[in-house]
Steps between C-alpha positions, in 0.01 A plus 500: 500500500607716794325456832265784590597658831261631764632846423378467141162364609436802722642754257282727285337327204616588149358419161718308259391736221741747346307790652458423865178621665514670841617279784257331735631349821375192680397724787280714271342192348410348835378834637258518208381142547441523875308827484451744785458236772707182498366171632792425728659159472347428159623522144444836333363330190303176493454532876215251517611143450495142619790256544520170315750215514560197284750361252620539145509168315753548221480282190861575398411659164690822577816332629674549163426874513604578857740365761258605778443193715129583513463373142648158565241223506421531869266653757574838668289659778394864488343774709259710297240773523181594318411869518295781349614846393478791742651631823215403736528156668125499575372616159228299317657220295275535201557871433874466431592535130798263522565168674848371574691183583847491656734207564817450702724197445795421725701233320793542741630761748662686210257425215161673517249612243220746567231563243225764484227458236184689404189432295585747218738346243663837419572839657334820379831691481870435442689705757474575875434874466203442270376226733513750783294742291252221427441440872456874553245509219307205643478674836385825334191337352348357178545807279868532590583136438313509168707800395817323614431193288413720202849648524668158524432276199731235647213423740294348218557133581439555870174682428389221265561245774318717756196538275449124465618382845229331707606424859439141601335379819822378657869573542536141377341576163712796385799506265800676657776648283864589556441809276875575497741269318795313648783289362539128550873415501623148425826320578665644187411857599238528226214737583137461400259786569172378646175612652272267691145455617332296770202352318205374707359150474149600613236751391292675768205733447492819710120501527464379859783699658394746771666699777824686558703179536330295230816386320675413824210285620464333162863393468516390865195277452632374168838392635332332798332268250805433280816638341496804273713444188654733242699409189824702485538587130805681355498692171836516319587822320634514147760747375213721381368554854616782726546354847544849650154624396225388743220671303508257207383139511696244303314324214299189584712312246805509731616169643350412836615243755333380817750480787262302719227577751460728800295312761349695791412283800453747786361851557567726801389856588794723413568627853537139614694376199859505379419713194436816701868544585631425149597773254406351162773693321511388134877551490569233762616242247684167512791396282352421159251791498605856412319832470462680169567874470131584527495821712153423638639180652759696697238755604283223641793356694595834652141584599456157661817555699384841625156368591658209687736734688211714619275222618783308665592813697137549603472142622823531695397828661163350590667207673729734695203706616309200637459485882800336663738614223575846638 
């Protein structure tokens, strides 16, 4: 598989369909997400978050599927981030419709893996242009988004999930999904399409949560008392599954393998933690993991890059404007 250059990541997004929809650039996407007034120095989406650190304890079960050193029977540290949807870093935790979990592994100076996961198991749409229209519809109000979904039957599985989803009382008690598929590549060059989920090992009721920072306080207090643990479960696609379509879940009958456990041992406010400066670009992949041709995956990568460029520039300009730096 050819390496994806920075030029490609920042290029306009295109659908893989025969009839390509109008182009949407990373700049347009991020402009829409940040709104009229940007919160300088913060991500344009999922701006409110908290840093976590810990280790991945691999059981070695995926070593036959991928040459990535992460899957050897060993322990690998990570820098991660819990977050909620939205562009406001001070927004109320509990009003966000989506919660997210990101991880960054540095196996060596040249081998890194960055992962961005969300609570929905599927996307509502298949291509970047339609995703852009979906965000516009959400911002326009309930009637517009209802009309949008009525025009897009591919949103059925997402809407079914949304209708039954009950947010938990903790970042530690959610399931987080890759949504997009990737390939595991073994020593023979064989590829296996997979999706994965971080599955919680605790259940937490939301009944007693209060305040704008309820989830942040809860997970901070929880980790102070003991480690937070997730099981990292991979689902293996069959030949009948389309790994380029993020709107369709794979059947529950597909083979699943646990790669081991994600163990969180420390929590830090994001402005004081390592996670704030990391771009959790899902196309930063190690040897042994490859991207599929899912166009939404490339759209995510390009938007993350543009968001990172903007906030990094804002931080730099702020430092230059501080007294003594004239």
